[in-house]
N, C-alpha and C positions, 0 to 999 in steps of 0.2 A: 502493499501498500503506501508504505514511505518511498520505493523510485517510483509509481505512480505519478504520485504530488511531483517531486522532482522534475521528472519530465514534462507535467505540464509547465511548469515555473520555466525550466530553460525554452520552452517553444510556444507560449501563449504572447511573449512580445512582437515574436517575429511575425506570427499571425497577424497581430493586431495594428501592425506597422502600417503607417500609410502608403498605399502604393505609390511607386515613382511615377511624375507628370511625365505625359509622353514627349518625346522630341523629334524629332525631323533627324531621318539616315537619309537621305538626301538632297540637294540643292532644291528647293522649292523655286518653282517660278513666279515671275513677276505678278502674275493672277493670280498664285496663292497669296502670296504675302500681301497686294490690295485686298484679295476678298477677307483675311485673320486680320487685317487692318481695321475694315468695318464691321468685325465681329469684338473687337476688344476694343475699340476705341469710340468716342464722340458719345457714348452712352449714357453719360453725366453732364444733366442740363444745370445743375446748380448744387452748390457748396457752401457749409456752415463750419467754420473750423477755426481752432489757435491754430498759429504756425510761431514757429521761430523763424524769422527771416534774417539773412544776412548778405547787407549790398555793399559793393565794393567797385568804386569810379574811382579810376585812374590810380590806384595801388592803396587808395583811402577806404577802410572795411568800417562797415557800422551795422551794429547788431540790435535787434528789436523782436519784441514778442506783439503780434499781430492777430486779432481777429478778423477773420476775412467772411464776407458772403455775397457772393457771385453768382449768379445768374444769366443763364446767355438769353439774348446776345450783346447787352451790353451794360448790363445791370452789375453795381457792384460797389463795396462797403469795406471798409479799412477802420479799425481801430487800432493805434498806434501806441505803444507804453515802450517805456525804458526797459532796461532789464532790473529795473529796483520796482516797477509796477506802476510809474506814474506817466499819465495821458499827453503823451506830446501832439496828436494829431488825428482828425476826426474826417475822413472822406466820403462820402458819397456821391453817388452818380446815377441814375436813374433811364439813363439813355440820350435824356434832353438837358438835364439841369446838373450842373456840379454844385458842390458845395464843401466846402472846408475851412474846419475850426484850426487853429496852431494856437496850440495853448503856450505861446508865451509868457514870459514874465508879465505880471497883469498890465492890462486887461484882457490880452492874449487878440487875436484877430480872425475876423471870419471873413470868408470870401463864396460869391455866389455868382456862377454865370452858366454860358455854352459849355455843354460836355463835349466840348472837341479836344485830340486828341492834344493836340499841343496844349492846355489846360491842364489835361492831368499828367502830362508828362513835366510841367513844372513843379509837381508836387510828388510825383513815384520816382521822376529821376531815371525813368525807363521809358526810352523813346519808342514805344509801340501803340499801333492802335488802340482803343478800347476793348473792341471787337476781338481783337486777336491776342491781346493779353487775356483775355474774357477765355480765349478759347483753349491757348496753353496752357494755363494753371485748372482747366476743367479737362487737361488729357485728352485735346482735340487736336492738336495740328495741323493749321490748313495745309493743303494739298496744292502747289500748282499745276496750270494744266500741261500735262506733259507732250509731248510729240513721240519721244522714246523712251525704254528705261532701261534697265541691266540687271544684273543681279549679280552682287561678289561677295565672296567667303574672307574674312580677314579677320584674323587674330579669333577665327571661333564665332564668330559673330556674323549673320549676314547681314549684308547691305543693299537694298533696292537705290538703285539711282533712276532719279526723274527726271529728263532734258527735254527743255523748251527753249529756243533763240539762245538769247544769250543768259536765262536763268536756269539755275539745276538744284534738286533737292534731293539729300541724301537720307534715306531712311533706314532706320538700325534695329533689329530686330533680336532677341534672345536665341537662346536654344528652345522653348517654348514657343516660337512663332508670336511673342510680344512686342512691341514696339518700346524701344529704350531709347532712341535718341532720334531727332530731326535736324538736319543742318540745310542751312538756305544760303544760295550762292546767286550774286550778279556778276557776269560778264567774270568766271572764276575768281573772284572775292567772297569769303566768307563772311556774310553779315548780320548771321541770326545760328547760334545751334543753343537745344533745346533739351535738354537728357530726364529722364522719366526710371526712378531709381525707386527703391523698394516695396515693387506691387504688390498690394495682400493678394495672397491667396483666393481668397473668396469674393470681394467686392473686385477685383481686377484693378485697382484705381493704384499709382503709386503713389507712397507718402513722400517722398521727396521728389523736387522739383528745381532742377538747375536752368539758367535761360543765361546765356552769353552774346552779349554784341562787341567783337571784337573795336572796330571802331571808333565807337566811342569809350571804348574799354571800360564798361561795364560789365558786371556778373552779378546775378541776383538770383540765392539760394534758398528756397523755402522747405522745409519742414516741418509738416503735419501732423497734428495731435488730436485728440477730442473732435475728430472728425465725424460728421452726416453729408451724403450726399443724394441727391433726385427729392429735397425737400422742397416747401412751398414759401416760399419768404414772403412776410407781410409785405405792402408796395411803399408802405409808412416808413420801412427798415430802410429804406434807398434812399431815403429825404430825410435832411440835417436842417434841425434849427440852433439859431445862435442864441446863443447864451444872452442873458437879460440884459440889459443896456448897453449890447454892446454892436456897434454898427457895422451896417453890411457893406462891405468893399466888393466894389464890381470885377468883374472877370472880363477882359474882354472879346 
């Protein structure tokens, strides 16, 4: 009887072990990778999360804790805190109107104006359009309209190259054919790279996203926690009201 119990103890962990995830055994075609792309990305339309955010501009690094609310196509809210939990900035956009509260030494400043890409970049310091920024952070990188494509195997990763006139895009896939990166080129120069890391096995959403714009010497890294996806945020959460007695300064 004792030998039977020991036999069960020896083999039970193996029998209950999680089966390995499927991997590809031959280089997939471009059509298969594009199909896999539609199966694994673009499924998240909204996000409510806390994130540790690191921003590096021309070698200068700054880290903040942020509470992010995103909804396609162009709604966003960011509440930005220092490492000590002090509020430094609140920003909301409903796609039409942008509102920003800077919690500078009293009395602070409050801005409101059109939700243009230029106005957003003044405060995020990331020169991306609102719609593209939301899509990238929701694991849905835009695809160029390609005229040609090719698949390569580089250092154990699959690379799908999309080619159109003077533009190119490289899509990186891991062993499970999940998208882990996207690079954009204009006239051979890389102008944007996005990496998707720590992809959750259950919801298939990355817990870390890195964005790099080489020409601007800008890098953005987000590490998500307390993440909720595909929620239905109330519309008023994308509107910000100024603190009492604080004048509204117009954005151009």
